[in-house]
N, CA, C and O atoms as a GROMACS GRO file, in nm:
protein
  472
    1MET      N    1   0.004  -0.106  -0.006
    1MET     CA    2  -0.003  -0.007   0.001
    1MET      C    3   0.082   0.143  -0.016
    1MET      O    4   0.204   0.147  -0.004
    2SER      N    5   0.017   0.239  -0.038
    2SER     CA    6   0.138   0.358  -0.040
    2SER      C    7   0.121   0.464   0.083
    2SER      O    8   0.015   0.493   0.138
    3THR      N    9   0.253   0.517   0.114
    3THR     CA   10   0.238   0.608   0.202
    3THR      C   11   0.109   0.643   0.254
    3THR      O   12   0.065   0.602   0.361
    4GLU      N   13   0.050   0.719   0.175
    4GLU     CA   14  -0.143   0.895   0.218
    4GLU      C   15  -0.204   0.730   0.289
    4GLU      O   16  -0.235   0.744   0.407
    5ASN      N   17  -0.225   0.586   0.236
    5ASN     CA   18  -0.270   0.437   0.330
    5ASN      C   19  -0.239   0.451   0.406
    5ASN      O   20  -0.325   0.507   0.475
    6ALA      N   21  -0.091   0.425   0.493
    6ALA     CA   22  -0.044   0.397   0.578
    6ALA      C   23  -0.138   0.434   0.682
    6ALA      O   24  -0.197   0.349   0.748
    7SER      N   25  -0.151   0.542   0.697
    7SER     CA   26  -0.158   0.605   0.812
    7SER      C   27  -0.342   0.587   0.818
    7SER      O   28  -0.382   0.665   0.905
    8ILE      N   29  -0.441   0.523   0.765
    8ILE     CA   30  -0.554   0.481   0.785
    8ILE      C   31  -0.517   0.327   0.812
    8ILE      O   32  -0.469   0.238   0.741
    9GLN      N   33  -0.564   0.334   0.954
    9GLN     CA   34  -0.587   0.178   0.989
    9GLN      C   35  -0.705   0.065   0.953
    9GLN      O   36  -0.827   0.070   0.970
   10LEU      N   37  -0.599  -0.062   0.884
   10LEU     CA   38  -0.745  -0.138   0.812
   10LEU      C   39  -0.736  -0.221   0.869
   10LEU      O   40  -0.644  -0.267   0.937
   11ASN      N   41  -0.868  -0.262   0.841
   11ASN     CA   42  -0.961  -0.333   0.949
   11ASN      C   43  -0.904  -0.450   0.810
   11ASN      O   44  -0.895  -0.430   0.689
   12PRO      N   45  -0.868  -0.605   0.921
   12PRO     CA   46  -0.844  -0.710   0.830
   12PRO      C   47  -0.997  -0.784   0.761
   12PRO      O   48  -1.009  -0.881   0.686
   13HIS      N   49  -1.096  -0.697   0.819
   13HIS     CA   50  -1.254  -0.786   0.741
   13HIS      C   51  -1.351  -0.596   0.596
   13HIS      O   52  -1.460  -0.565   0.548
   14THR      N   53  -1.194  -0.539   0.601
   14THR     CA   54  -1.265  -0.406   0.583
   14THR      C   55  -1.149  -0.390   0.399
   14THR      O   56  -1.032  -0.355   0.386
   15PRO      N   57  -1.218  -0.418   0.329
   15PRO     CA   58  -1.223  -0.450   0.187
   15PRO      C   59  -1.078  -0.367   0.145
   15PRO      O   60  -1.031  -0.283   0.221
   16SER      N   61  -1.023  -0.396   0.036
   16SER     CA   62  -0.890  -0.244   0.031
   16SER      C   63  -0.970  -0.134  -0.132
   16SER      O   64  -0.912  -0.064  -0.216
   17SER      N   65  -1.100  -0.164  -0.116
   17SER     CA   66  -1.164  -0.055  -0.247
   17SER      C   67  -1.206  -0.015  -0.167
   17SER      O   68  -1.198   0.103  -0.199
   18VAL      N   69  -1.252  -0.016  -0.074
   18VAL     CA   70  -1.340   0.125   0.084
   18VAL      C   71  -1.206   0.172   0.029
   18VAL      O   72  -1.197   0.242  -0.072
   19VAL      N   73  -1.090   0.123   0.111
   19VAL     CA   74  -0.973   0.252   0.188
   19VAL      C   75  -0.954   0.331   0.033
   19VAL      O   76  -0.935   0.453   0.032
   20VAL      N   77  -0.962   0.259  -0.085
   20VAL     CA   78  -0.900   0.310  -0.198
   20VAL      C   79  -1.034   0.445  -0.203
   20VAL      O   80  -1.017   0.554  -0.150
   21GLU      N   81  -1.134   0.415  -0.260
   21GLU     CA   82  -1.274   0.561  -0.251
   21GLU      C   83  -1.268   0.611  -0.142
   21GLU      O   84  -1.270   0.731  -0.169
   22SER      N   85  -1.259   0.598   0.011
   22SER     CA   86  -1.235   0.704   0.142
   22SER      C   87  -1.130   0.792   0.081
   22SER      O   88  -1.140   0.915   0.083
   23ASN      N   89  -1.024   0.726   0.024
   23ASN     CA   90  -0.912   0.802  -0.009
   23ASN      C   91  -0.952   0.922  -0.135
   23ASN      O   92  -0.955   1.044  -0.120
   24GLU      N   93  -0.975   0.858  -0.239
   24GLU     CA   94  -1.102   0.949  -0.321
   24GLU      C   95  -1.190   1.023  -0.270
   24GLU      O   96  -1.140   1.132  -0.296
   25LEU      N   97  -1.261   1.040  -0.229
   25LEU     CA   98  -1.332   1.102  -0.146
   25LEU      C   99  -1.278   1.260  -0.047
   25LEU      O  100  -1.323   1.371  -0.018
   26GLN      N  101  -1.182   1.195  -0.031
   26GLN     CA  102  -1.069   1.271   0.117
   26GLN      C  103  -1.043   1.417   0.007
   26GLN      O  104  -1.080   1.531   0.032
   27GLU      N  105  -0.946   1.358  -0.156
   27GLU     CA  106  -0.870   1.401  -0.284
   27GLU      C  107  -1.000   1.520  -0.306
   27GLU      O  108  -0.983   1.642  -0.307
   28GLN      N  109  -1.137   1.445  -0.323
   28GLN     CA  110  -1.311   1.575  -0.379
   28GLN      C  111  -1.270   1.649  -0.291
   28GLN      O  112  -1.201   1.738  -0.340
   29SER      N  113  -1.277   1.655  -0.192
   29SER     CA  114  -1.336   1.717  -0.110
   29SER      C  115  -1.169   1.810  -0.106
   29SER      O  116  -1.166   1.878  -0.208
   30ASP      N  117  -1.043   1.829  -0.028
   30ASP     CA  118  -0.988   1.896  -0.116
   30ASP      C  119  -0.924   2.006  -0.193
   30ASP      O  120  -0.852   2.104  -0.178
   31GLN      N  121  -1.034   1.889  -0.350
   31GLN     CA  122  -1.036   1.971  -0.400
   31GLN      C  123  -1.172   2.070  -0.462
   31GLN      O  124  -1.195   2.105  -0.578
   32VAL      N  125  -1.230   2.090  -0.366
   32VAL     CA  126  -1.388   2.142  -0.310
   32VAL      C  127  -1.310   2.261  -0.243
   32VAL      O  128  -1.311   2.378  -0.282
   33GLU      N  129  -1.248   2.212  -0.142
   33GLU     CA  130  -1.269   2.318  -0.085
   33GLU      C  131  -1.099   2.439  -0.099
   33GLU      O  132  -1.046   2.519  -0.022
   34ARG      N  133  -1.079   2.407  -0.186
   34ARG     CA  134  -0.976   2.478  -0.328
   34ARG      C  135  -1.007   2.531  -0.410
   34ARG      O  136  -0.910   2.568  -0.476
   35ILE      N  137  -1.145   2.574  -0.469
   35ILE     CA  138  -1.214   2.572  -0.530
   35ILE      C  139  -1.351   2.733  -0.484
   35ILE      O  140  -1.403   2.836  -0.528
   36GLU      N  141  -1.341   2.638  -0.367
   36GLU     CA  142  -1.449   2.750  -0.224
   36GLU      C  143  -1.412   2.908  -0.306
   36GLU      O  144  -1.466   2.982  -0.389
   37PRO      N  145  -1.222   2.903  -0.180
   37PRO     CA  146  -1.206   3.053  -0.219
   37PRO      C  147  -1.226   3.122  -0.291
   37PRO      O  148  -1.286   3.228  -0.276
   38ALA      N  149  -1.144   3.047  -0.461
   38ALA     CA  150  -1.191   3.106  -0.589
   38ALA      C  151  -1.266   3.203  -0.624
   38ALA      O  152  -1.244   3.320  -0.656
   39VAL      N  153  -1.392   3.115  -0.611
   39VAL     CA  154  -1.552   3.177  -0.654
   39VAL      C  155  -1.539   3.272  -0.511
   39VAL      O  156  -1.561   3.386  -0.552
   40ALA      N  157  -1.517   3.278  -0.381
   40ALA     CA  158  -1.562   3.383  -0.350
   40ALA      C  159  -1.518   3.525  -0.377
   40ALA      O  160  -1.593   3.623  -0.374
   41SER      N  161  -1.331   3.527  -0.418
   41SER     CA  162  -1.240   3.595  -0.453
   41SER      C  163  -1.375   3.706  -0.593
   41SER      O  164  -1.419   3.821  -0.584
   42HIS      N  165  -1.406   3.558  -0.747
   42HIS     CA  166  -1.432   3.627  -0.833
   42HIS      C  167  -1.555   3.751  -0.751
   42HIS      O  168  -1.549   3.873  -0.765
   43GLY      N  169  -1.654   3.679  -0.672
   43GLY     CA  170  -1.762   3.716  -0.615
   43GLY      C  171  -1.749   3.870  -0.612
   43GLY      O  172  -1.803   3.953  -0.685
   44THR      N  173  -1.663   3.886  -0.510
   44THR     CA  174  -1.612   4.023  -0.487
   44THR      C  175  -1.645   4.112  -0.577
   44THR      O  176  -1.725   4.205  -0.568
   45SER      N  177  -1.532   4.051  -0.733
   45SER     CA  178  -1.507   4.135  -0.782
   45SER      C  179  -1.630   4.195  -0.942
   45SER      O  180  -1.634   4.288  -1.022
   46GLN      N  181  -1.698   4.086  -0.915
   46GLN     CA  182  -1.862   4.130  -0.962
   46GLN      C  183  -1.898   4.245  -0.902
   46GLN      O  184  -1.902   4.353  -0.962
   47ASN      N  185  -1.933   4.228  -0.753
   47ASN     CA  186  -1.965   4.264  -0.703
   47ASN      C  187  -1.947   4.466  -0.724
   47ASN      O  188  -2.026   4.556  -0.694
   48ALA      N  189  -1.792   4.471  -0.792
   48ALA     CA  190  -1.755   4.620  -0.789
   48ALA      C  191  -1.742   4.627  -0.887
   48ALA      O  192  -1.642   4.699  -0.897
   49GLU      N  193  -1.782   4.595  -1.009
   49GLU     CA  194  -1.842   4.631  -1.107
   49GLU      C  195  -1.960   4.690  -1.107
   49GLU      O  196  -1.985   4.808  -1.130
   50GLU      N  197  -2.048   4.584  -1.074
   50GLU     CA  198  -2.177   4.586  -1.038
   50GLU      C  199  -2.236   4.764  -0.993
   50GLU      O  200  -2.321   4.835  -1.046
   51GLU      N  201  -2.130   4.791  -0.857
   51GLU     CA  202  -2.111   4.922  -0.835
   51GLU      C  203  -2.113   4.991  -0.991
   51GLU      O  204  -2.191   5.066  -1.051
   52GLU      N  205  -1.997   4.930  -1.022
   52GLU     CA  206  -1.911   5.080  -1.040
   52GLU      C  207  -2.035   5.119  -1.243
   52GLU      O  208  -2.000   5.211  -1.318
   53PHE      N  209  -2.113   5.062  -1.265
   53PHE     CA  210  -2.203   5.046  -1.420
   53PHE      C  211  -2.306   4.990  -1.340
   53PHE      O  212  -2.321   4.873  -1.306
   54GLN      N  213  -2.438   5.182  -1.291
   54GLN     CA  214  -2.577   5.112  -1.281
   54GLN      C  215  -2.650   5.094  -1.392
   54GLN      O  216  -2.629   5.129  -1.508
   55ILE      N  217  -2.744   5.030  -1.339
   55ILE     CA  218  -2.874   4.999  -1.495
   55ILE      C  219  -2.961   5.142  -1.549
   55ILE      O  220  -3.041   5.223  -1.502
   56LYS      N  221  -2.914   5.125  -1.636
   56LYS     CA  222  -2.980   5.244  -1.633
   56LYS      C  223  -3.180   5.188  -1.706
   56LYS      O  224  -3.205   5.104  -1.791
   57LYS      N  225  -3.276   5.276  -1.629
   57LYS     CA  226  -3.380   5.271  -1.614
   57LYS      C  227  -3.432   5.338  -1.736
   57LYS      O  228  -3.400   5.438  -1.800
   58ARG      N  229  -3.544   5.226  -1.746
   58ARG     CA  230  -3.566   5.187  -1.879
   58ARG      C  231  -3.655   5.327  -1.913
   58ARG      O  232  -3.614   5.432  -1.863
   59LYS      N  233  -3.731   5.328  -1.966
   59LYS     CA  234  -3.810   5.480  -2.082
   59LYS      C  235  -3.934   5.401  -2.079
   59LYS      O  236  -3.965   5.283  -2.094
   60LYS      N  237  -4.011   5.547  -2.043
   60LYS     CA  238  -4.134   5.556  -2.025
   60LYS      C  239  -4.205   5.564  -2.167
   60LYS      O  240  -4.231   5.660  -2.239
   61THR      N  241  -4.233   5.399  -2.182
   61THR     CA  242  -4.302   5.422  -2.376
   61THR      C  243  -4.439   5.465  -2.340
   61THR      O  244  -4.467   5.553  -2.421
   62SER      N  245  -4.545   5.446  -2.254
   62SER     CA  246  -4.658   5.438  -2.249
   62SER      C  247  -4.719   5.657  -2.280
   62SER      O  248  -4.681   5.740  -2.198
   63ASP      N  249  -4.796   5.694  -2.391
   63ASP     CA  250  -4.913   5.787  -2.399
   63ASP      C  251  -4.884   5.858  -2.266
   63ASP      O  252  -4.778   5.914  -2.238
   64VAL      N  253  -5.013   5.847  -2.174
   64VAL     CA  254  -4.994   5.843  -2.044
   64VAL      C  255  -4.905   5.918  -2.016
   64VAL      O  256  -4.937   6.035  -1.995
   65TRP      N  257  -4.794   5.888  -2.008
   65TRP     CA  258  -4.767   6.035  -1.954
   65TRP      C  259  -4.670   6.147  -2.030
   65TRP      O  260  -4.560   6.191  -1.996
   66ASP      N  261  -4.742   6.174  -2.133
   66ASP     CA  262  -4.745   6.347  -2.169
   66ASP      C  263  -4.785   6.391  -2.069
   66ASP      O  264  -4.719   6.459  -1.990
   67ASP      N  265  -4.908   6.355  -2.057
   67ASP     CA  266  -4.974   6.358  -1.964
   67ASP      C  267  -4.978   6.375  -1.813
   67ASP      O  268  -5.056   6.457  -1.764
   68PHE      N  269  -4.893   6.295  -1.731
   68PHE     CA  270  -4.870   6.314  -1.608
   68PHE      C  271  -4.737   6.275  -1.593
   68PHE      O  272  -4.647   6.206  -1.643
   69GLU      N  273  -4.769   6.360  -1.489
   69GLU     CA  274  -4.612   6.371  -1.424
   69GLU      C  275  -4.558   6.296  -1.278
   69GLU      O  276  -4.637   6.291  -1.185
   70VAL      N  277  -4.440   6.248  -1.265
   70VAL     CA  278  -4.433   6.152  -1.075
   70VAL      C  279  -4.343   6.247  -1.009
   70VAL      O  280  -4.226   6.271  -1.040
   71VAL      N  281  -4.428   6.312  -0.891
   71VAL     CA  282  -4.400   6.376  -0.760
   71VAL      C  283  -4.388   6.302  -0.647
   71VAL      O  284  -4.430   6.190  -0.619
   72MET      N  285  -4.302   6.405  -0.564
   72MET     CA  286  -4.318   6.323  -0.427
   72MET      C  287  -4.398   6.366  -0.298
   72MET      O  288  -4.383   6.466  -0.228
   73VAL      N  289  -4.480   6.271  -0.286
   73VAL     CA  290  -4.597   6.345  -0.209
   73VAL      C  291  -4.607   6.275  -0.037
   73VAL      O  292  -4.640   6.162  -0.001
   74LYS      N  293  -4.555   6.417   0.058
   74LYS     CA  294  -4.516   6.247   0.218
   74LYS      C  295  -4.439   6.200   0.200
   74LYS      O  296  -4.389   6.162   0.305
   75GLY      N  297  -4.363   6.158   0.080
   75GLY     CA  298  -4.248   6.058   0.067
   75GLY      C  299  -4.213   5.948  -0.002
   75GLY      O  300  -4.134   5.854  -0.006
   76VAL      N  301  -4.319   6.006  -0.063
   76VAL     CA  302  -4.409   5.867  -0.163
   76VAL      C  303  -4.459   5.929  -0.285
   76VAL      O  304  -4.533   6.026  -0.301
   77ASN      N  305  -4.377   5.818  -0.403
   77ASN     CA  306  -4.403   5.879  -0.534
   77ASN      C  307  -4.478   5.883  -0.624
   77ASN      O  308  -4.442   5.820  -0.723
   78LYS      N  309  -4.599   5.950  -0.630
   78LYS     CA  310  -4.708   5.952  -0.687
   78LYS      C  311  -4.671   5.971  -0.883
   78LYS      O  312  -4.563   6.004  -0.932
   79ALA      N  313  -4.783   5.942  -0.948
   79ALA     CA  314  -4.771   6.022  -1.069
   79ALA      C  315  -4.946   6.115  -0.976
   79ALA      O  316  -5.024   6.087  -0.885
   80MET      N  317  -4.926   6.220  -1.068
   80MET     CA  318  -4.984   6.367  -1.070
   80MET      C  319  -5.061   6.373  -1.194
   80MET      O  320  -4.980   6.338  -1.281
   81CYS      N  321  -5.196   6.403  -1.261
   81CYS     CA  322  -5.285   6.383  -1.383
   81CYS      C  323  -5.223   6.628  -1.331
   81CYS      O  324  -5.220   6.703  -1.233
   82THR      N  325  -5.190   6.631  -1.499
   82THR     CA  326  -5.107   6.775  -1.525
   82THR      C  327  -5.203   6.915  -1.594
   82THR      O  328  -5.191   7.035  -1.617
   83PHE      N  329  -5.281   6.826  -1.605
   83PHE     CA  330  -5.490   6.902  -1.600
   83PHE      C  331  -5.552   6.905  -1.466
   83PHE      O  332  -5.646   6.984  -1.453
   84CYS      N  333  -5.519   6.836  -1.366
   84CYS     CA  334  -5.669   6.873  -1.266
   84CYS      C  335  -5.574   6.809  -1.159
   84CYS      O  336  -5.621   6.744  -1.066
   85SER      N  337  -5.427   6.831  -1.176
   85SER     CA  338  -5.338   6.809  -1.075
   85SER      C  339  -5.352   6.667  -1.003
   85SER      O  340  -5.240   6.616  -0.996
   86ARG      N  341  -5.432   6.601  -0.957
   86ARG     CA  342  -5.524   6.453  -0.873
   86ARG      C  343  -5.423   6.342  -0.882
   86ARG      O  344  -5.382   6.272  -0.975
   87HIS      N  345  -5.399   6.351  -0.761
   87HIS     CA  346  -5.303   6.218  -0.751
   87HIS      C  347  -5.254   6.062  -0.739
   87HIS      O  348  -5.285   6.015  -0.629
   88PHE      N  349  -5.170   5.948  -0.843
   88PHE     CA  350  -5.315   5.844  -0.749
   88PHE      C  351  -5.117   5.819  -0.729
   88PHE      O  352  -5.029   5.904  -0.736
   89ALA      N  353  -5.107   5.665  -0.704
   89ALA     CA  354  -5.039   5.591  -0.688
   89ALA      C  355  -4.965   5.539  -0.772
   89ALA      O  356  -5.013   5.473  -0.864
   90LEU      N  357  -4.837   5.556  -0.758
   90LEU     CA  358  -4.761   5.438  -0.874
   90LEU      C  359  -4.756   5.337  -0.792
   90LEU      O  360  -4.763   5.321  -0.670
   91ILE      N  361  -4.731   5.228  -0.947
   91ILE     CA  362  -4.757   5.106  -0.923
   91ILE      C  363  -4.638   5.057  -0.974
   91ILE      O  364  -4.575   5.075  -1.078
   92LYS      N  365  -4.624   5.001  -0.891
   92LYS     CA  366  -4.418   4.848  -0.860
   92LYS      C  367  -4.420   4.852  -1.012
   92LYS      O  368  -4.337   4.891  -1.094
   93SER      N  369  -4.567   4.790  -1.024
   93SER     CA  370  -4.633   4.639  -1.183
   93SER      C  371  -4.581   4.763  -1.355
   93SER      O  372  -4.549   4.734  -1.470
   94GLY      N  373  -4.596   4.885  -1.288
   94GLY     CA  374  -4.640   4.971  -1.470
   94GLY      C  375  -4.698   4.984  -1.514
   94GLY      O  376  -4.682   5.002  -1.635
   95THR      N  377  -4.825   4.985  -1.456
   95THR     CA  378  -4.945   4.899  -1.516
   95THR      C  379  -4.975   5.058  -1.539
   95THR      O  380  -4.939   5.132  -1.448
   96THR      N  381  -5.029   5.108  -1.635
   96THR     CA  382  -5.057   5.254  -1.714
   96THR      C  383  -5.249   5.242  -1.683
   96THR      O  384  -5.319   5.343  -1.692
   97THR      N  385  -5.295   5.134  -1.655
   97THR     CA  386  -5.483   5.102  -1.687
   97THR      C  387  -5.457   5.211  -1.661
   97THR      O  388  -5.422   5.286  -1.753
   98SER      N  389  -5.467   5.281  -1.471
   98SER     CA  390  -5.578   5.342  -1.473
   98SER      C  391  -5.562   5.510  -1.469
   98SER      O  392  -5.645   5.593  -1.432
   99TYR      N  393  -5.462   5.524  -1.506
   99TYR     CA  394  -5.412   5.644  -1.569
   99TYR      C  395  -5.469   5.718  -1.668
   99TYR      O  396  -5.508   5.834  -1.663
  100LYS      N  397  -5.472   5.600  -1.808
  100LYS     CA  398  -5.590   5.612  -1.911
  100LYS      C  399  -5.663   5.603  -1.890
  100LYS      O  400  -5.725   5.642  -1.989
  101ARG      N  401  -5.788   5.551  -1.760
  101ARG     CA  402  -5.884   5.551  -1.693
  101ARG      C  403  -5.925   5.715  -1.677
  101ARG      O  404  -6.008   5.788  -1.732
  102HIS      N  405  -5.841   5.730  -1.593
  102HIS     CA  406  -5.870   5.939  -1.530
  102HIS      C  407  -5.842   5.970  -1.637
  102HIS      O  408  -5.929   6.055  -1.659
  103LEU      N  409  -5.755   5.964  -1.766
  103LEU     CA  410  -5.770   6.095  -1.896
  103LEU      C  411  -5.917   6.042  -1.975
  103LEU      O  412  -5.987   6.137  -2.011
  104LYS      N  413  -5.956   5.945  -1.998
  104LYS     CA  414  -6.077   5.962  -2.072
  104LYS      C  415  -6.211   6.003  -1.942
  104LYS      O  416  -6.319   6.006  -2.002
  105ASN      N  417  -6.223   6.020  -1.852
  105ASN     CA  418  -6.322   6.158  -1.759
  105ASN      C  419  -6.238   6.196  -1.719
  105ASN      O  420  -6.213   6.151  -1.607
  106CYS      N  421  -6.158   6.281  -1.764
  106CYS     CA  422  -6.086   6.433  -1.666
  106CYS      C  423  -6.121   6.484  -1.747
  106CYS      O  424  -6.111   6.476  -1.870
  107VAL      N  425  -6.194   6.578  -1.636
  107VAL     CA  426  -6.232   6.717  -1.747
  107VAL      C  427  -6.229   6.819  -1.744
  107VAL      O  428  -6.296   6.906  -1.800
  108GLN      N  429  -6.097   6.821  -1.633
  108GLN     CA  430  -5.989   6.945  -1.671
  108GLN      C  431  -5.972   6.923  -1.844
  108GLN      O  432  -6.005   6.987  -1.943
  109ARG      N  433  -5.887   6.770  -1.811
  109ARG     CA  434  -5.825   6.802  -1.946
  109ARG      C  435  -5.960   6.832  -2.102
  109ARG      O  436  -5.961   6.918  -2.189
  110LYS      N  437  -6.041   6.730  -2.078
  110LYS     CA  438  -6.173   6.792  -2.173
  110LYS      C  439  -6.143   6.939  -2.203
  110LYS      O  440  -6.102   6.992  -2.307
  111LEU      N  441  -6.185   7.004  -2.051
  111LEU     CA  442  -6.259   7.151  -2.145
  111LEU      C  443  -6.074   7.222  -2.227
  111LEU      O  444  -6.068   7.292  -2.329
  112LYS      N  445  -5.957   7.177  -2.146
  112LYS     CA  446  -5.815   7.224  -2.211
  112LYS      C  447  -5.805   7.166  -2.409
  112LYS      O  448  -5.735   7.232  -2.486
  113LEU      N  449  -5.876   7.055  -2.453
  113LEU     CA  450  -5.874   7.049  -2.550
  113LEU      C  451  -5.982   7.055  -2.608
  113LEU      O  452  -5.982   7.115  -2.715
  114LYS      N  453  -6.042   7.027  -2.584
  114LYS     CA  454  -6.146   7.177  -2.652
  114LYS      C  455  -6.122   7.275  -2.662
  114LYS      O  456  -6.151   7.317  -2.774
  115LYS      N  457  -6.080   7.346  -2.600
  115LYS     CA  458  -6.024   7.489  -2.636
  115LYS      C  459  -5.927   7.519  -2.732
  115LYS      O  460  -5.915   7.613  -2.809
  116SER      N  461  -5.848   7.400  -2.706
  116SER     CA  462  -5.715   7.413  -2.825
  116SER      C  463  -5.753   7.380  -2.967
  116SER      O  464  -5.687   7.446  -3.047
  117ARG      N  465  -5.821   7.317  -3.010
  117ARG     CA  466  -5.915   7.226  -3.087
  117ARG      C  467  -6.006   7.432  -3.143
  117ARG      O  468  -5.968   7.439  -3.260
  118LEU      N  469  -6.057   7.515  -3.126
  118LEU     CA  470  -6.135   7.626  -3.133
  118LEU      C  471  -6.048   7.715  -3.231
  118LEU      O  472  -6.086   7.827  -3.263
   0.00000   0.00000   0.00000
């Protein structure tokens, strides 16, 4: 047997294949320990790169945003109608259905559009 196996006390009833397998497992666990620090150091460099490059916010594409502004009210972002100054909750999902519905029924908007047509 090799010098590595000399440190393992062999039971006369234990097959030699079990000893070899245990040595292989020990070698594999040593490899895992060597790989983990490399991954950890790579992960920290990724965080540094992410801090350098900020994610660019997506442009708001809905036509609703021509008639609404994002304002801060009591520490909370809200959407404000530019015609009647009514405030609406800014929805995280980005849906604009409630804003479109408001624009259909906004009296101030209808009056201003009517005056601009004359």
